[in-house]
MARBA-3410 file (N, C-alpha, C, O; in Angstrom, 1 decimal):
113
89.2,143.1,144.7,88.5,142.5,143.6,87.0,142.6,143.9,86.5,142.4,145.0 ~ 86.3,142.9,142.8,84.8,142.9,142.9,84.2,141.6,142.5,84.8,140.9,141.6 ~ 83.2,141.2,143.1,82.5,140.0,142.8,81.0,140.2,143.0,80.5,140.9,143.8 ~ 80.2,139.5,142.1,78.8,139.4,142.3,78.4,138.0,142.4,78.8,137.1,141.7 ~ 77.5,137.7,143.4,77.0,136.4,143.6,75.5,136.4,143.6,74.9,137.2,144.2
75.0,135.5,142.7,73.5,135.3,142.7,73.3,134.2,143.7,73.7,133.0,143.5 ~ 72.7,134.6,144.8,72.7,133.9,146.1,71.4,133.5,146.6,70.4,134.2,146.4 ~ 71.3,132.3,147.2,70.1,131.9,148.0,70.6,131.6,149.4,71.3,130.7,149.6 ~ 70.2,132.5,150.3,70.7,132.3,151.7,70.2,131.0,152.4,70.8,130.7,153.4 ~ 69.3,130.3,151.8,68.8,129.0,152.4,69.7,127.9,151.9,69.5,126.7,152.3
70.6,128.1,151.0,71.5,127.1,150.4,72.8,127.1,151.1,73.5,128.1,151.1 ~ 73.2,125.9,151.6,74.5,125.8,152.3,75.7,126.1,151.3,76.6,126.7,151.7 ~ 75.6,125.6,150.1,76.7,125.8,149.1,76.8,127.3,148.8,77.9,127.8,148.7 ~ 75.7,127.9,148.7,75.7,129.4,148.4,76.3,130.1,149.6,77.1,131.1,149.4 ~ 75.9,129.8,150.8,76.4,130.5,152.0,77.9,130.3,152.1,78.7,131.2,152.4
78.4,129.0,151.8,79.8,128.7,151.9,80.6,129.4,150.9,81.7,129.9,151.1 ~ 80.1,129.6,149.7,80.7,130.3,148.6,80.8,131.8,148.9,81.9,132.4,148.7 ~ 79.8,132.3,149.5,79.8,133.7,149.9,80.9,133.9,150.9,81.6,134.9,150.9 ~ 81.0,133.0,151.9,82.0,133.1,152.9,83.4,133.1,152.3,84.3,133.8,152.8 ~ 83.6,132.2,151.3,84.9,132.1,150.7,85.3,133.4,150.0,86.4,133.9,150.0
84.3,134.1,149.3,84.5,135.4,148.7,84.9,136.4,149.7,85.8,137.2,149.5 ~ 84.1,136.4,150.8,84.4,137.4,151.9,85.8,137.2,152.5,86.5,138.1,152.8 ~ 86.1,135.9,152.8,87.5,135.6,153.3,88.6,136.0,152.4,89.7,136.3,152.9 ~ 88.3,135.9,151.1,89.3,136.3,150.1,89.5,137.8,150.0,90.3,138.4,149.3 ~ 88.6,138.6,150.7,88.7,140.0,150.7,87.9,140.7,149.5,88.2,141.8,149.2
87.1,139.9,148.8,86.4,140.4,147.7,85.3,141.5,148.1,84.7,141.3,149.2 ~ 85.1,142.5,147.3,84.1,143.4,147.5,82.8,142.8,146.8,82.7,142.9,145.6 ~ 82.0,142.2,147.6,80.9,141.3,147.1,79.6,142.1,147.0,79.1,142.7,148.0 ~ 78.9,142.0,145.8,77.6,142.4,145.7,76.7,141.1,145.7,76.9,140.2,144.9 ~ 75.8,141.1,146.7,75.0,139.9,146.8,73.6,140.2,146.2,72.9,141.1,146.6
73.2,139.3,145.3,71.9,139.4,144.7,71.1,138.2,145.1,71.4,137.0,144.7 ~ 70.1,138.3,145.8,69.2,137.2,146.2,68.3,137.0,144.9,67.2,137.6,144.8 ~ 68.7,136.1,144.1,68.1,135.9,142.8,66.6,135.5,142.9,65.9,135.6,141.9 ~ 66.2,134.9,144.0,64.8,134.5,144.1,63.9,135.7,144.3,62.7,135.7,143.9 ~ 64.5,136.8,144.9,63.8,138.1,145.0,64.0,139.0,143.9,63.1,139.7,143.5
65.2,138.9,143.3,65.5,139.8,142.2,66.1,138.9,141.0,67.3,138.9,140.9 ~ 65.3,138.3,140.3,65.8,137.4,139.3,66.5,138.1,138.1,66.1,139.2,137.7 ~ 67.6,137.5,137.6,68.2,138.0,136.4,67.3,137.8,135.2,66.5,136.9,135.2 ~ 67.6,138.7,134.2,66.8,138.6,133.0,67.4,137.4,132.2,68.4,136.9,132.5 ~ 66.6,136.9,131.2,67.1,135.9,130.3,68.4,136.3,129.6,69.3,135.5,129.4
68.5,137.6,129.3,69.7,138.1,128.6,70.9,138.0,129.6,72.0,137.6,129.1 ~ 70.7,138.4,130.8,71.8,138.3,131.8,72.2,136.9,132.0,73.4,136.6,132.1 ~ 71.2,136.0,132.2,71.5,134.6,132.4,72.3,134.0,131.2,73.3,133.3,131.3 ~ 71.9,134.4,130.0,72.6,133.9,128.8,74.1,134.4,128.8,75.0,133.6,128.5 ~ 74.3,135.6,129.2,75.7,136.2,129.3,76.5,135.4,130.4,77.6,135.1,130.2
75.8,135.2,131.5,76.6,134.5,132.6,77.0,133.1,132.2,78.1,132.7,132.4 ~ 76.0,132.4,131.6,76.3,131.0,131.2,77.4,131.0,130.0,78.3,130.1,130.0 ~ 77.3,131.9,129.1,78.3,132.0,128.0,79.6,132.3,128.6,80.6,131.6,128.3 ~ 79.7,133.2,129.6,81.0,133.6,130.2,81.6,132.4,131.1,82.8,132.3,131.2 ~ 80.6,131.6,131.6,81.1,130.4,132.4,81.4,129.2,131.5,82.0,128.3,132.0
81.1,129.3,130.2,81.4,128.2,129.3,80.5,127.0,129.5,80.9,125.9,129.2 ~ 79.3,127.3,129.9,78.3,126.2,130.1,77.0,126.6,129.4,76.8,127.8,129.0 ~ 76.2,125.6,129.2,74.9,125.9,128.5,73.8,126.2,129.6,74.0,125.9,130.7 ~ 72.7,126.9,129.1,71.6,127.1,130.1,71.1,125.8,130.7,70.8,125.8,131.9 ~ 71.1,124.7,129.9,70.7,123.5,130.5,71.6,123.0,131.6,71.1,122.4,132.6
72.9,123.3,131.5,73.8,122.9,132.6,73.6,123.8,133.8,74.1,123.4,134.9 ~ 73.0,124.9,133.7,72.7,125.8,134.8,71.3,125.6,135.4,70.9,126.4,136.2 ~ 70.6,124.6,134.9,69.3,124.4,135.3,69.2,123.6,136.6,69.9,122.5,136.7 ~ 68.5,124.0,137.6,68.3,123.3,138.8,67.3,122.2,138.7,66.1,122.5,138.3 ~ 67.6,121.0,138.9,66.7,119.9,138.7,66.1,119.5,140.1,64.9,119.2,140.2
67.0,119.5,141.1,66.5,119.1,142.4,65.5,120.1,143.0,65.8,121.3,143.1 ~ 64.4,119.6,143.4,63.4,120.4,144.1,62.6,121.3,143.1,61.8,122.2,143.5 ~ 62.7,120.9,141.8,61.9,121.7,140.8,61.2,120.7,139.9,61.3,119.5,140.0 ~ 60.3,121.3,139.0,59.6,120.4,138.0,60.3,120.5,136.7,59.6,120.3,135.6 ~ 61.6,120.8,136.6,62.3,121.0,135.3,62.2,119.8,134.5,62.0,119.9,133.3
62.4,118.6,135.1,62.4,117.4,134.3,61.1,117.0,133.8,60.9,116.6,132.6 ~ 60.0,117.2,134.6,58.7,117.0,134.1,58.3,117.9,133.0,57.5,117.5,132.1 ~ 58.9,119.1,132.9,58.6,120.0,131.8,59.5,119.8,130.7,59.5,120.6,129.7 ~ 60.4,118.8,130.7,61.4,118.5,129.7,62.3,119.7,129.4,62.9,119.8,128.3 ~ 62.6,120.5,130.4,63.5,121.6,130.2,65.0,121.2,130.0,65.7,121.9,129.2
65.4,120.1,130.5,66.8,119.7,130.2,67.1,119.4,128.7,68.2,119.5,128.3 ~ 66.0,119.1,128.0,66.2,118.9,126.5,65.6,120.0,125.7,65.6,119.9,124.5 ~ 65.2,121.1,126.3,64.6,122.2,125.6,65.7,123.1,125.0,66.9,123.0,125.4 ~ 65.3,123.9,124.1,66.3,124.9,123.5,66.7,125.9,124.5,66.0,126.2,125.5 ~ 67.8,126.6,124.2,68.3,127.6,125.2,67.3,128.7,125.5,67.1,129.0,126.7
66.6,129.2,124.5,65.7,130.3,124.7,64.5,129.9,125.7,64.1,130.7,126.5 ~ 64.1,128.7,125.5,63.0,128.2,126.4,63.5,128.0,127.8,62.8,128.4,128.8 ~ 64.7,127.5,128.0,65.2,127.3,129.3,65.5,128.7,130.0,65.1,128.9,131.1 ~ 66.1,129.6,129.3,66.3,130.9,129.8,65.0,131.7,130.2,65.0,132.3,131.2 ~ 64.0,131.5,129.4,62.8,132.2,129.6,62.1,131.6,130.9,61.6,132.3,131.7
62.2,130.3,131.0,61.7,129.6,132.2,62.4,130.1,133.5,61.8,130.3,134.5 ~ 63.7,130.2,133.4,64.5,130.6,134.6,64.2,132.0,135.0,64.1,132.3,136.1 ~ 64.1,132.9,134.0,63.8,134.3,134.3,62.4,134.5,134.9,62.2,135.3,135.7 ~ 61.5,133.6,134.5,60.1,133.7,135.0,60.0,133.0,136.4,59.3,133.4,137.3 ~ 60.7,131.9,136.5,60.7,131.1,137.8,62.2,130.8,138.2,62.8,129.8,137.9
62.7,131.8,139.0,64.1,131.7,139.3,64.5,130.5,140.2,65.7,130.3,140.3 ~ 63.6,129.8,140.7,63.9,128.6,141.5,64.6,127.6,140.5,65.2,126.6,141.0 ~ 64.4,127.7,139.2,65.0,126.8,138.3,66.5,127.1,138.0,67.1,126.4,137.3 ~ 67.0,128.2,138.6,68.4,128.6,138.4,69.3,127.8,139.5,69.0,128.0,140.7 ~ 70.2,127.1,139.0,71.2,126.4,139.9,72.1,127.5,140.5,72.4,128.4,139.8
72.4,127.3,141.8,73.2,128.4,142.5,74.4,127.7,143.2,74.4,126.5,143.3 ~ 75.3,128.6,143.5,75.4,130.0,143.3,76.2,130.3,142.0,77.2,129.6,141.7 ~ 75.8,131.3,141.3,76.6,131.9,140.2,77.4,133.0,140.7,76.9,133.9,141.4 ~ 78.7,133.0,140.4,79.6,134.1,140.8,80.3,134.7,139.6,80.8,134.0,138.7 ~ 80.3,136.0,139.5,81.0,136.8,138.5,82.1,137.7,139.1,81.8,138.4,140.0
83.3,137.6,138.5,84.4,138.5,138.9,85.0,139.0,137.6,84.6,138.6,136.5 ~ 86.0,139.8,137.7,86.7,140.3,136.5,87.4,139.1,135.8,87.7,139.2,134.6 ~ 87.6,138.0,136.5,88.3,136.8,135.9,87.4,135.8,135.2,87.8,134.9,134.6 ~ 86.1,136.1,135.4,85.1,135.2,134.7,83.9,134.9,135.6,83.6,135.6,136.6 ~ 83.2,133.9,135.2,81.9,133.4,135.8,82.0,131.9,136.1,82.6,131.2,135.3
81.5,131.5,137.3,81.5,130.1,137.6,80.2,129.8,138.3,79.6,130.6,139.1 ~ 79.6,128.6,137.9,78.6,128.0,138.7,79.3,127.3,139.8,80.0,126.2,139.5 ~ 79.2,127.7,141.0,80.1,127.2,142.1,79.6,126.0,142.8,79.2,126.1,144.0 ~ 79.5,124.9,142.1,79.1,123.6,142.6,80.2,122.7,142.1,80.2,122.3,140.9 ~ 81.1,122.3,142.9,81.2,122.6,144.3,81.7,124.0,144.6,82.2,124.7,143.7
81.6,124.4,145.8,82.0,125.8,146.2,83.4,126.2,145.8,83.7,127.3,145.6 ~ 84.3,125.2,145.7,85.7,125.4,145.4,85.9,126.0,144.0,87.0,126.5,143.7 ~ 84.9,125.8,143.2,85.0,126.4,141.8,85.2,127.9,141.8,85.8,128.4,140.9 ~ 84.8,128.5,142.9,85.0,130.0,143.0,86.5,130.4,143.0,86.8,131.5,142.6 ~ 87.3,129.5,143.4,88.8,129.7,143.5,89.3,130.0,142.1,90.4,130.7,142.0
88.7,129.4,141.1,89.2,129.6,139.7,89.1,131.1,139.2,89.7,131.5,138.3 ~ 88.2,131.9,139.9,88.0,133.2,139.4,88.3,134.3,140.4,88.0,135.4,140.3 ~ 89.1,133.9,141.5,89.5,134.8,142.5,90.9,135.3,142.1,91.5,136.1,142.9
END
């Protein structure tokens, strides 16, 4: 099985999710999204496929998202902010042939393995 993880190596949940993918024998493509951020269009597709809104994929902890009123902003505004400032993206996002999940908690990845 092929999998892509939008990963932050400094995040324990992201590291643990990556380990679960590797233990499951997945052929994993690792994208360090802080270095190579996804486009707004790619984020929109990931959230749509995960069945969540961009606002649900917004990282609040350690960001200024709330001060900027991003949780109540429209999708396009949130996606544009994430594409410009990838620290606003909650992680890890994992995509497989079975779907996409925001893997918080890490066990959510089991739904798409």
